[in-house]
ROVEXKE-479926 format. One record per residue: x, y, z of N, C-alpha, C in turn; residue in three letters. Coordinates in steps of 0.001 Angstrom, whole numbers, plus 500000, padded with zeros to 6 digits. Each point is the difference from the previous one (the first is absolute). Layout:
# residues N
XYZXYZXYZAla...
//
This chain:
# residues 422
672551609840158225500701498534500022500124499638501346Met500298498830499899500123499440501401501687500701500206Pro500381499703501222501298500508500490501046498291499965Ser501157500920499734500574498760499459501093500318500852Phe500498499203500873500920500578501532501198499038499746Asp500800499575499449501360498788499950500999500494501195Leu500228499035500640500767500384501220501333500150499467Pro501068500878500762501088499892499454501156499464499153Pro499809498517500814500717499143498895499331499603498528Asp498921500364499789499815499619499052500281501243499074Asp499868501338500737500843501211498932501320500801500109Cys500662498680499121501705500396500716500567501938499795Pro498809500701499583500561501333500048499266500826500998Asp498973499055500302499153501479500669500930499705501576Ala498790501666500272500721499943501617499822499179501048Arg500879499273500924499922499359500844499092500524500887Arg498994499091500900498670500707500872500697499919501439Arg499413500702500611500554499630501835499807498717500319Glu501515499466500212499511498667500105499130499774501829Arg499945500751500581500310499840501139498369500626500550Thr499286499892500896498667500187500518499893501252501192Thr499177500704500437500267501240500994500028499336501428Pro499304498510500150500032499235501412501904499845499926Leu499835498829499137501541499437499432501463501376500791Leu499535500772499545500981501788500069500581500142501615Arg498449500213500271499522500738501366500247498803501210Ser499832498881499583501193498635500481501605500127499850Leu500297500336498731501599499874499766500614501444501395Leu498822500536499905500999501458500517500008499822501223Gly499462498897500901500354499702501471500838499611500277Arg501056499389499170500889499377500164501246500576499589Phe501571500073500677500553500508499991501711499134499209Lys500492500568498935500266498583499183501660501075500324Trp500688498925500577501122500397500180501518498898499634Thr500477500197499507501497499017499190500738499337501649Ala499785499197499859501124499260500998501745500423499168Asp500475500139501228501596500478499950500987498366499753Pro499202499420500836500445499034500053499700498262499044Asn499935500034498864499024499002499312500790498932499807Pro499209499120500385500925498684500589500218499551497671Pro501414499082500801500555499913498240499185498926499048Pro500072500119499303498799499138498564501107498554499908Leu499514499376499798501002498529499777500243500326498348Ser500443499151499271500876499919498661498844499918498959Cys499243498820500441498902499893499331498889501224499559Glu499312500592501386499493501465499825500678500449498892Ile501108500070500227500801501035498711500283499635498336Tyr499856498838500489499580499479498669499086500069499087Arg498899500151500982498325499959499980499762501802499677Met500517500912499964500097501431500124500643500112498561Ile501027499258499779500990500421498985499017499677498455Val500357498465500316499039499891498937498179500394499849Ala498731500693500954500020500827500037499469501183498721Ala501664500695500521500344500591499544500201500509498195Phe501105498993499833500267499846498629498845499555499263Ile499021498920500685498839500196498863499272500768500114Ser499504501168500556499303501007499578500424500732499263Ser501827500271500299500480500557498952500205499913498638Leu499798498880499527500264499322498233498524500103500139Ile498701500100500684498791500356499333499261501123499585Asp501373500897500439499343501116500247500318500706498358Gln501100499332498739500024500482498929499348498474498821His499680501145499078499361498604498987500858499121498934Ser499776499413499917501071498305498665500644501322498739Val499347501247499737500280500607499327501178501198500551Arg499796500327501297501206500815500280501095499219500258Gln500003498710500453500805498982500186500906500435498781Tyr499556499277498891500355500061498471500611500625499617Arg499333501762500537500609501266499184501271500434501332Ile499945499016500771500730500956500591499706501266501384Gly499261500917500116499661500925500543499971499944501529Asn499784499063500168499990499888501309501121499605500868Cys500726500082499480501677499330500584500107501007501413Ala500422501200499466500564500763500777498984499670501344Leu499232500427499910498811500377501406500048498481500286Glu499790498462499272500380499720501039501621499397500941Gln500414500381499314501646499650500594500336501263501421Lys499048501326499842500339500706501111499025499065500924Lys499031499546499765499131499526501013500789498530500700Ala500946499185499339500579498933500147501276500239501027Leu500693500973499404501156500825500562499720500391501921Val498948500961499381499184499929501942499882499398500948Ser499900498680499551499824499057500879501309499196499997Val500444499601499516501562499529499952500725500346500861Met500351501688499852500422500881501306499567499609501569Leu499385499530500039499116499695501728501300499593500356Val500667498412499212500650499291500548500575498890499238Ser500559499214500154501040498914499135498895499485499893Arg499164499009501392499210498766499580498802500711498814Met499593501426499939498848500452499940500920500129497686Phe501384500657499937500240499659498772500289498654499219Leu499864498815501190499984498830499550499237499471499566Glu498629500113501026498115499534499663499564500474498825Leu500546501257499436499504501223499133500193499085498615Val501457500291500061500766498974499084499316498949499152Cys500000498947501366499346498625499993498770500407499009Ala498895500268500939498509500069499517499723500667498582Phe500709500914499491500054500671498712500500499951498778Trp500837498979500696500773499593498675499689498190499760Asn499211499513500483499496498928500205499072500083498881Arg499238501465499859498519499689498603500718500753499014His501518499875499801500492500481498655500854498710498969Trp500300499150501476500874499320499932499899498458499675Ser500545499455499345499725497954499416500247499945501260Glu498953498712500400500289499122501875501697499357499454Thr500480500220500957501465499118500135501647501303499359Gly499439500882499774500645501015499676499990501405500798Leu500010499828501017500295500592501248500976500074500945Leu500895500098499211501494499307500540501124501200500539Thr499180501459499907501211500913500435500607500509501106Leu501332500147499951500758499932501276499872500902500654Glu499931501228499109499247501907500366498824500217499830Val498661500008501039498483500518499656500270501228498935Pro499344499279499221499997501389498911498581499606499090Thr499121501539500347499125499579498841499803499876498755Leu498879499023499586500872499312498614498234501462499154Leu500240500004498610499435500748499285498643499198499763Lys498847500256500053498656499486499953500583499526497895Pro499873498474500392499876499195498725498135499786499400Ala499337500503499212498731499836499535499872500064498169Thr501189500230499428499925499422498720500649499070499598Leu499052499154499324500500499025499380499417499335498771Phe500982500537498650500138499677498456499422498836499657Ser498641499835499276500042498945500221499808499523497479Leu500013498677499784500410499143500994501680499490500086Pro501201501063499582501087499902500155500516500193501325Thr499691500114501999499829500620500813501246499244500451Ser500667500457500421501062498588501016499820499718500584Leu498720500527501098499560500309501748498394499261499251Arg500560498827501487498165499507500001499340500488500614Asp498779500653499380499529500921501766500045499468501253Pro498995498487499346499448498942500961501063500069501589Ser501361499965499344500984499536500825499866501228501420Cys499342501009499675499999501069500930498918500050500600Phe500193499660501579498703499475500477499545500863500799Ala500484501018500156498765501084500777500007501437499096His500302499208498544499291501251499162499191500739500282Leu499594501093500127498624500237499995499646501182498638Arg500913500561499337499617500862498507500846499539498726Val499071499493499260500935499625498619499819500550498754Ala500911500532499179499259500781498556500789498554499204Ser499545499336499200500556499115498604499680500914498355Leu501218500307500000500276499967498665499259499127498861Asp499228500053499970499350499377497958500387500859498974Phe500951500512500067500245501006498701500899498879499063Gly500962499195499854499888499227499002499149498062499873Arg499200500003500853499804498590499788498920500325499054Ala500720499462498849498887500163498981501233499155499067Phe499601499204498654500722499134499252499586500308498794Glu500930499374498892499144500484498799500298498684498834Tyr499325499402499854500429498749499416499157499574499131Ser499929498869498858499040499596498867499197501396499616Asn500651500769499878499623501448499515498813500581500856Ser499462499589501474499668500596500465500627500789501474Thr499232500877500579500476500855501573499174498855500597Trp500283500026501614499669499082500863500515500729500811Arg499173500379501216500290500102501811500536498948500773Pro500679500163500464500213499186500881499708499770501225Leu499893499094500855499596499518501098501320499598500949Val500570500410500426500935499621500722499593499274501229Pro501066498795499852499021499094501168501442500631501780Asn498989500697500194500216499996501260498887499576501103Ile500867500454501617499734499936501398500136501466500660Ser499062500108500665500286501118500905499908499781501472Leu500402500467501066500104499601501450498514500705500101Pro499409498993501130498899500206501227499594501332500049Pro501441500261500442500070501653500628499480500681499297Ser499923499951498514499706501349499557498977500678500139Leu500165501705500001498659500670500261499479500874499096Arg501075501013498985500040500393498907500565499475498637Glu499051500230499389501242499050498606499550500917498680Leu501072500257499189499624501221499145500569498934498620Glu499352499948498982500474499375498448500206501187499131Ile500960499840499540500706501060498839500119499910499434Leu499528500848498418499632500488498659500321498033499373Trp498551499841500221499652498607499683499237499927498173Phe499651498918499818499941500392498286498196499553499831His499649498972501282498508499625500039499185501039500807Ala499065499172499890498675500723500657500194499738501621Ser499048500866500318499655500093501407500054498774500782Glu499235499277499037499103498823500933500803498954499660Glu501108499966499098500769499207500174500815499660501037Asp500225501260500602501251499916500848499181500328501403Lys498531500426499913499607500102501945499852497994499817Ile499610499692498914500144498233500146501238499474500410Ala501168500660499989501256499611500380500281499957500838Leu499376501902500861500134500079501468499101499185500736Val499116499710499223499084499411501434500184498386499919Gly501089499742499531500204498685499948501276500342500689Arg501160500302499716501712500070500819499564501137501394Leu498980500775500038499749500675501667498736500549500064Cys498870499079500001498564500759500554500375500893501172Pro500414499744500851499991501195501158500276501268500127Asn501029500680498835500654501415499727498588500644500080Ile500234501176500747499083500844500309500511501425499350Thr500959500058499078499823500933498579501165499887499220Ala499146499981498381500198499742498828500350501262499153Leu501007499725499450500169500921498626500577499190498869Arg498489500745499116500687498342498358500279501679499491Leu501456499833498819500344501676499606500685498997498425Val499029500043498906500335500339498941501124499989499601Phe500356499600498638501064500750499131499842500868498954Cys500101500976499956498685501197499142500963500730499161Thr499165500887499275501081500623499264500752501403500826Met498811500494500970500577500407501474501437499722500282Phe500205498681500807501229499396500824500724499624499185Asn499761499020498650501222499307499775499426500633497818Arg500719500674499636499680500146498775500814499263498984Pro501017499705500798500971499146498684500134498707501205Arg499467499415500423499381498250499982500054498949498636Cys500489499503499990500222499181498659498495499855499637Ile499933499162501260497981500198499420499583500672499450Trp499801501349499748499364500604499268500539500112498599Trp501035499438499509500597499707498401499137498963499653Ala499134499151500197499407499141500318498208500242499904Gly499987501556500823498437499856500038500098501361499629His499655500835498145500017501350500149498670500307499597Gln499060499604499950498586501112500120499213499862501270His499529500917499693498647500605501204499610499429500769Ser499541498295499391499081499434500722501398499214500975Ala500977500087499756500558498963500573500754500981501971Asp499008501273499830499844500628501282499134500115500541His498986498911499236498479500301501082499876499468501343Glu500955499290500100499887499271501126500477500637501686His500469501238499497500603500971501224499321501162499067Tyr499496500525498978499237501189500149498349500179499414Leu499290499515501169498657500235499893499060500664499927Lys500055500939499652499335501313499724499138500446501235Gly499284501059500299499750500719500350497903499727500480Cys499289499476498465498915499450500232499512499655501091Gly498909499945500676499506499385501450500328499034500119Leu499095499903498526498863498608500264501042498653499585Ala501452499987499379501277499620500180500161499958500985Glu500482501016501056500599499674500906499628499723500818Val498585499728500403499144499163500875500392498284499419Glu499655499991498985500464497974499600501609499986500084Ile500679500717499817501650499974500925499736500213501114Tyr499331500721500741500447499889501593498628498322500643Ala499613499942499500498928498500500243501184499026499603Arg500541500157498846500941498416499490501059499972501280Thr500691500906500101500962500451501051500248499360501038Val498602500208500834499300499823501430500062498337500137Ala499350499590498917499938499000499806500823498769500125Leu501093500664499353501365499419500400500667500383501559Ala499534500869499784500642500435501631499616498963501676Leu498923499881499102499096498863501625500800498890500346Gly501314499910498799501089498931500886500485500452501403Ala499809501065500418501442500768500280499125500318501211Leu499293499523500969499183500072500610500446501480501634Pro501339500184500274500512500579500420500418501585498983Asn499771500026499485500368501259499249499314501485500387Leu501148500610500609499565501662500137500007501266499298Lys501687499099499354500627501280498335499642499172498921Ser499740500611498696499773499476498635501025500987499273Ile501168499873499319500001501323498505499983499161499206His499375500908498612499129498654499256501384501303499057Leu500780499683498961500547501064498925499445500151498732Gly498521500255499898499318500280498887499727501288500139Val499836500831498780499461500896499858499345500724498767Tyr498992500692501183498665500321499398499541500942498752Phe500883499251498738500389501214498746499412499062499144Ile499424500717498715499774499820499077501589499987499344Pro500660499227498553500921500166499456500241501362499461Pro498475500754499601500334501004499693501034501441500095Arg499909499627501523500579500762501179501591499576500138Ala500630498876499398501135500240499277500473500626498582Ile499186499729499773500728501016498287499328500987499978Asn499232500550500794499993501643500206501427500289500459Asn499972499078500727501515500449501005501056500728498962His499849498769499442501500499821498953500080500778498978Arg498957500888499192499608499855499025499339501866499968Thr499175500005501103499422501598499709500940501091500247Leu499977501009499336501140501394500233499545500345501785Pro498671499780500137499761500604501331500591499190501239Ser500390498896499477500881499289500932501421499520499981His500199500074498455501598499839499772500715501643500518Ala499683500510500442500588501382499983500073499877501964Arg500307498946500439500389499168501631500657499007500188Tyr500322499762498306500773498960500564501532500513499609His500746499302500814500822500104500465501616500137498791Pro499705499239498934500441499857498428499457499162499310His499986500203498879499426499797498797499661498257500009Arg498764499954499937499796498737499762499787499057498881Asp500565498936499477499489499690499166499874498481499821Ser498889499129498841499667498953500259500540498707498877Asn501529500937499192500683499255498983500803499395501383Arg500380498517499658501180498871500988501373500718499585Trp500132500456498987501805500303499336500245501412500787Leu498634500878500122500971500894500859500360500321501154Asn498913498052500898500874499712500989500917499661500314His501220499697499132500810498946499869501121500347498855Ser501679499915500209500625500484499346500479499572498450Pro498938499267499838500215498941498783498955501118498906Val499667499985498568500611500782498875498588499182499347Gln499770498861499879498923499223498856499973498998501198Asn498756498985499068499638499085500549500135498508500288Ala501424499931499033500891498714500166500950500189500673Thr500765501272500513500540500186501338499610500253501162Gln498423500103500067499556499955501665499491498351499982Phe499091499528499051500126498115500343501290499454500490Ala501101500611499402500887499423500191500852500614501580Ala500088500907500545499582500340500968499366499178500861Met498425500310500263499388499342500476500550498130500529Trp500272499487499041500266498794499697500968499898501026Asn501346500406500037500851500236500949499864499987501293Ala498689501651500197499933499935501338499174499099500656Gln499064500086499370498574498932499996499847498381499825His500769499491499668500473498380499596498717499437500166Pro499252499043499197498457499175500231499263500663500151Gly499968501418499583498667501127500188499737500387498294Phe499497500119499598499725500375498719499655501648499940Pro501126500638498997499459501174500134498911501099499723Ser499264500841500522498873500081499750500312500682498677Pro498231500370499063499573501142499289500458500961499524Asn501319500439499471500129501282499655499064501261499833Ile499553499226499133498567500918499167498404500377501001His500293499539501167499050500407500905500757500649500874Leu498926500912500958500758500305500598500370499427501620Pro501330500950500334500220499673500962499155500589501251Cys500270500034500959499751500300501348500905501380500496Leu499156501398500611500517500886500747501318499537500585Ala501208500969500381500801499590500602499344500744501343Asp500433499008501079499842500327501655499423501543500077Lys501398500567500027500123501423500221498862500689499618Lys499707499713498836498020500816499669499342499671500155Ile499831498991501217498694500038500995500399500245500985Trp501144500392500362500414499970501662500116501389499950Glu500031501041499206499431501807500203498765500033499767Ala499856501118500942498368500278500616499310500655498689Ser498542499895499915499377500495498702499209500000500647Cys499893501951500130498202500518499999499445499548499548Pro499690499986498493499023499467499725499638498862499943Arg500440498915500072499728499132500747499196499885500917Cys500426500496501477499909501059500944498285499847499673Phe499754500849498828498831500598500455498270499564499298Arg501083498611498856499071499559499380499437498602500636Val501310499535500595498941498859500420499984499644501566Trp500796501166500988499635499775501641498292499648500020Thr499672500765499447498430499790500509499090498795499885Asp500522499654498684499247498276499697500984499192500652Arg501256500171500322500916498784500393499356499559501524Val499768501182500194499301500530501992499298499022500138Glu498920500121498738498921499635500317500002498162499893Arg500534499448498838500301498219500082500874500383501203Ala500926500429500377500247499271500666499521500031501711Glu499235500479500075498581500233501204499371498630500129Arg499321499954498734499192498866499568500541499128500247Leu501450499470499159500337498920500232500563499373501733Ala500237500946500719500343500125501376498925499648500608Ala499002500429499892498656500288500615499273498404499931Thr500154499482498484500033498140499846500934499404500970Ile501709500136499806499797499172500380499890499773501806Leu499812501396500675500055500238501851498229498788499862Ala499114500061499025498528499685500225500588498282500446Val500441499689498601500542498248500132500565499296501047Glu501469501255499943500729499342500570499876500994502069Leu499829498980500943499710500629501366501208500466501196Cys500958499318499336501177500229500495500672501657499196Ser500004499741499020500923501131499289499659501966500990Leu501381499993499934499868501612500719500442501212499040Lys501386499309498881500308500559499037500086499588498602Ser499897500706498882499842499688498443500568501237499825Val501131499351499240500556501233498529500582499338499041Ser500174500784499006499938499683498731500604501006498840Phe500972499590499282500802500570498978498686501716499522Gly500774500616500090499251501426499493500769500746498577Ser499474499859499102500393501077499037500550501854500498Phe499360500043500754500414501663500407500239499870501150Val501054498961500481500301500159501500501621500398499515Ala501341499912500804501502500473499867500229499262499344Glu500907500429498771500786498929498429499141498556500184Arg498419500450500016499044498768499395500286498784500859Arg500608500021501080500551498224500260499518500335502090Thr499875501360500122499746499945501714498676499720499893Ser499698498732501474498955499952500215498953500927499980Pro498313499789499838499126500764500327499210499407501481Ser500212500375501026499252499169501297498975500829499935Glu498906499020500544498692500087500798499726499183500787Trp499547501003501395499474499069501342498706499575499350Met499482498280500847498613499915499929499224500138501811Val499038500209499860499076499137500988498802499259499767Cys500040498745500786498856499476499391498861499489501668Arg499475500223499746498924499601501711499710498612500049Ser499708499536501068499235498512500189499125499969499830Ala499478498738499183498718499749499769500191498774498624Gly498309499401499966500174498791499334499462500067499025Glu499293500940499778498967500094499120499943501542499371Asp500265501384500298499923501178499872501555499956501092Arg500838501000499162501092500838500285500117501342499341Val500979500882500992500050501218499315501352499611499448Trp500616501292499189501790499648500013500044501589499420Val501258499771500860500500501371499491501395500681498972Arg500620499970499191501099500283499411500828501480499886Ala501072500411500463500681501269499847501029499836500084Gln500980501174499400501217500351499992500700499075501134Arg501174500159500050500839499321501145499976501731500529Ser499834499848501080500275501117500918498794500778499695Gly499301499925499706498308500723500171498559499340501430Val499402500954500475499867499136501418498766499642499350Asp499912498380500398499089499286499657498719500456500364Cys499405500674500360498972500718500360499286500876499620Arg501546500809499472499353500631498609499160499902498756Ser500073498910500000499944499041498473498525499476500035Val498811500465499290499077499418499880500021498549500009Val499086498850500336499925498334499892498955499853498725Pro500810498841499468498979499529499287498878498642500606Ile498845499789499733499407498726500608499981498611498893Leu500701498568500388499567499363498850499254499118501489Phe499479498818498861498914499137500312500296498906499139Gln500536498325500813499233499441499486498928499211499196Arg500596499637499067499129499360498788500258498399499125Ser499993499168501043500500498602499772501167500164500405Gly501361499585498908501403500402500609500490501177499930Ala499460500625499355500499501475499730499642501385500716Lys500910500673500140499221501191500891499978501252498816Trp498538501139500058499274499472499540500147501779500404Val500467501557499204500281501098500530497986500716499753Gln499734500222501080498533500205500240499834502295500250Val500881500278500362500183501012500374501224500675499776Glu499934501095499242501677501082499519499830500855500935Arg500915500430499846500504501087500703499291501263499624Pro499540501644500848499342501044499419501278500628499699Met
//
């Protein structure tokens, strides 16, 4: 097999190579480096540039998902405070440069320097804040969980009339009910220069009590995010999404909230005794068992009072499982589906990488991940080439060079796999 030696920048998890040659090291050894005990003072503009670069680097260390969850706040605060304690000038500079990334233009009039909490989540279409007003916003999460309507006996996803600042680099679209292609097209219009995109469906795993599911009670209503694990279908799906993502030329990271499992995996976990033994409580698919009412008439009255404008579900059809049923770990699901899911994810990540040369990481929803909602992450490496390229896809944290590459060759407008890993 030909050698496949990608540079470190193309292998995010590979070990960094030595950046200096023996000749350069010998030359550097002839010079003695000593610190100047009385360095000349720097201008205020230089200090501003230093602090701005520090803040920019600190923001880029975390993903849009981490900002939404908030698990990076303490680490960032410690880093900021350590610089703020240097002097009064540094305190004011850090607050000014940090806060401008999270506050609307014109609202930075705090008398006492204070660090603002990152504002990244915008609930659509009812958000009180316009994301486009955040002139220096780098990351944003758009909540589409209620972006739908019911009128004329029809359920319709809504496309909010929004605009986003040109500074945006990472975008997360949460809990939407349309196809990926629709949302990717929306992103292409709003912010085509982003480098990271997360697309998270509203699913039976993360929002089983969403009103949308009251009007979508059949298994087919979940097929847009339950893709199955057949490799032929997975490849078709990946190529379709890759074509849509071509509208985002700078994209380095993509999360697709699909699950590579068939519907029977859902039914097995809910009904088979070998799975039910791991449920945290008794599961029920009856609507009345999940409410305080005793009959259909009372249920309809309660629903209309709580959800005016939306029809009540057909209580004779099964309801979705409680969220805790999916959050509990199930060793049986893990044994049955882990290998199949991994093969499907690896193939999808490989296809996306060969079609999108800028891509560095891919992640999916995973039926065998923690709480069924944690992303399953893959790093991808792609060699340079116009007609023939080698591609590797490996789990995050695995050395890229330990994974056997796959050779693709261009055939017309399509990349075709010509050599499989041994």
